[in-house]
C-alpha positions as CSV (number, residue, x, y, z in Angstrom):
1,M,-17.8,-4.1,-21.4
2,Y,-17.4,-2.4,-18.0
3,K,-19.7,-3.3,-15.1
4,R,-18.1,-1.4,-12.2
5,I,-16.3,1.9,-12.6
6,L,-14.4,3.7,-9.9
7,V,-13.6,7.4,-10.3
8,A,-11.3,9.4,-8.1
9,I,-12.7,12.8,-7.2
10,D,-11.2,15.6,-5.1
11,G,-13.2,18.7,-6.2
12,S,-10.5,20.0,-8.6
13,E,-11.3,20.9,-12.2
14,T,-9.4,17.9,-13.4
15,S,-11.4,15.5,-11.2
16,V,-14.7,17.1,-12.5
17,L,-13.5,16.2,-16.0
18,A,-12.7,12.7,-14.9
19,L,-16.2,12.4,-13.3
20,D,-17.8,13.6,-16.6
21,A,-15.8,11.0,-18.6
22,A,-16.7,8.2,-16.1
23,L,-20.4,9.2,-16.3
24,Q,-20.4,9.0,-20.0
25,I,-18.7,5.6,-20.0
26,A,-21.0,4.3,-17.3
27,R,-24.1,5.5,-19.2
28,E,-23.0,3.8,-22.4
29,A,-22.0,0.6,-20.7
30,D,-24.9,0.6,-18.2
31,A,-22.3,0.2,-15.5
32,E,-22.3,1.0,-11.8
33,L,-20.3,4.1,-10.9
34,Q,-18.5,4.7,-7.6
35,P,-17.0,8.2,-7.1
36,V,-14.5,8.0,-4.2
37,Y,-13.0,10.9,-2.3
38,I,-9.8,10.1,-0.4
39,I,-9.0,11.9,2.8
40,D,-5.2,12.2,3.4
41,A,-4.6,14.1,6.6
42,P,-0.9,14.2,7.0
43,L,0.5,12.9,10.3
44,M,1.9,15.7,12.3
45,A,3.6,15.8,15.6
46,Y,0.9,15.2,18.2
47,D,3.0,16.8,20.9
48,A,3.1,20.2,19.1
49,P,1.5,22.9,21.3
50,G,-2.1,23.6,20.3
51,Y,-2.2,20.9,17.5
52,D,-5.5,19.2,17.2
53,P,-5.5,16.7,14.3
54,S,-9.3,16.4,14.4
55,I,-9.7,19.9,13.1
56,L,-8.0,19.2,9.8
57,R,-9.7,15.8,9.5
58,N,-13.2,17.4,10.1
59,V,-12.5,20.0,7.4
60,L,-11.5,17.2,4.9
61,I,-14.6,15.2,5.8
62,K,-16.8,18.3,5.2
63,E,-15.1,18.9,1.8
64,G,-15.4,15.2,0.9
65,T,-19.1,15.3,1.7
66,R,-19.6,18.3,-0.5
67,V,-17.7,16.8,-3.4
68,T,-19.4,13.4,-3.2
69,N,-22.8,15.0,-2.9
70,E,-22.1,17.0,-6.1
71,A,-21.0,13.7,-7.8
72,L,-24.2,12.0,-6.7
73,A,-26.3,14.9,-8.0
74,K,-24.7,14.5,-11.4
75,M,-25.2,10.8,-11.3
76,H,-28.9,11.3,-10.4
77,L,-29.4,13.8,-13.3
78,Q,-27.8,11.4,-15.7
79,K,-29.6,8.3,-14.3
80,T,-26.4,6.6,-13.5
81,R,-26.5,4.0,-10.7
82,G,-24.0,3.7,-7.9
83,V,-22.9,5.2,-4.6
84,A,-20.2,7.7,-3.7
85,R,-17.9,7.1,-0.8
86,I,-15.3,8.8,1.3
87,A,-12.2,6.7,2.3
88,E,-9.2,7.6,4.4
89,V,-5.6,6.7,4.0
90,D,-3.8,4.7,6.7
91,L,-2.1,7.3,8.9
92,Y,1.0,5.2,9.2
93,G,1.6,3.8,5.8
94,D,-0.5,3.9,2.6
95,G,-0.9,7.0,0.5
96,I,-3.7,8.1,-1.8
97,A,-2.7,5.8,-4.6
98,Q,-2.6,2.8,-2.4
99,R,-6.0,3.7,-0.9
100,L,-7.5,4.1,-4.3
101,L,-6.2,0.6,-5.2
102,V,-7.9,-0.8,-2.1
103,A,-11.2,1.0,-3.1
104,A,-10.9,-0.4,-6.6
105,D,-10.3,-3.9,-5.3
106,E,-13.3,-3.6,-2.9
107,L,-15.6,-2.6,-5.7
108,K,-14.0,-5.2,-8.1
109,A,-13.7,-2.3,-10.5
110,D,-13.4,-3.1,-14.2
111,L,-12.1,0.5,-14.9
112,V,-10.6,3.3,-12.8
113,V,-11.0,6.9,-14.1
114,M,-8.9,9.7,-12.6
115,G,-7.6,13.1,-13.6
116,T,-4.0,14.0,-14.0
117,H,-2.6,17.5,-13.7
118,G,0.1,16.8,-16.2
119,R,2.9,18.3,-14.1
120,R,6.4,18.1,-15.5
121,G,9.9,18.8,-14.4
122,F,10.6,20.2,-11.0
123,Q,6.9,20.5,-10.1
124,R,6.4,16.8,-10.8
125,L,9.5,15.9,-8.8
126,L,8.4,18.1,-5.9
127,L,4.7,17.1,-5.8
128,G,4.8,13.6,-7.3
129,S,1.9,12.1,-9.1
130,V,-0.9,10.1,-7.5
131,A,-2.0,9.1,-11.0
132,E,1.4,7.8,-11.9
133,R,1.8,5.8,-8.7
134,F,-1.7,4.4,-9.1
135,V,-1.1,3.3,-12.8
136,R,2.0,1.4,-11.7
137,M,0.1,-0.6,-9.1
138,A,-3.3,-1.0,-10.9
139,T,-4.7,-4.4,-11.7
140,C,-7.4,-3.1,-14.0
141,P,-7.5,-0.6,-16.9
142,V,-7.0,3.0,-15.9
143,L,-8.3,6.0,-17.9
144,L,-6.3,9.2,-17.2
145,V,-8.1,12.4,-18.0
146,P,-5.7,15.3,-18.5
147,A,-6.1,18.8,-17.2
148,P,-7.0,21.3,-19.8
149,H,-4.0,23.2,-21.1
150,P,-4.5,27.0,-20.6
151,G,-3.2,27.8,-24.1
152,A,-5.6,25.3,-25.7
153,L,-8.6,26.8,-23.9
154,N,-7.7,30.4,-24.9
155,A,-7.1,29.5,-28.5
156,A,-10.4,27.7,-28.7
157,S,-12.4,30.6,-27.2
158,P,-14.5,32.8,-29.4
159,A,-12.8,35.9,-28.1
160,A,-9.4,34.5,-29.0
161,A,-10.6,33.6,-32.5
162,E,-12.0,37.1,-33.0
163,S,-8.7,38.8,-31.9
164,I,-6.8,36.6,-34.4
165,D,-9.3,37.5,-37.2
166,N,-9.5,41.2,-36.4
167,P,-6.1,42.4,-35.0
168,A,-6.3,45.7,-33.3
């Protein structure tokens, strides 16, 4: 069904879950997988004393290299074909969602997989949602992988089950 899958990665726990889901789908469909790390170095005042924008960009490139190498290692272990890439947003316009859309178009992706942090209320208003913006623009199916809910993880853990069965 799917031949080319793009997965957004950023090193977060949620993007690791998205990569795992994309790997499973790619294996089952014998599809090509392309993990992509987007660099978004915010434009700051270049005339600020001591500001060197290359420092932040170099740190983001180093992190992107680490994250994409980890993704490639997982792909190699699971015998999934494809290449990882690092892409940068346009400093004067596009954001992460728009750059992901360009990457998906360049790959001719049949599916895009990405994590979502599930923010609500004021946090969502303040931080926004790359996933939401991307879904609104997407021209192919998008699979959103939610962040684990802390309560759900604790309730499922053996220690939590034991404390319920044997209250102190």
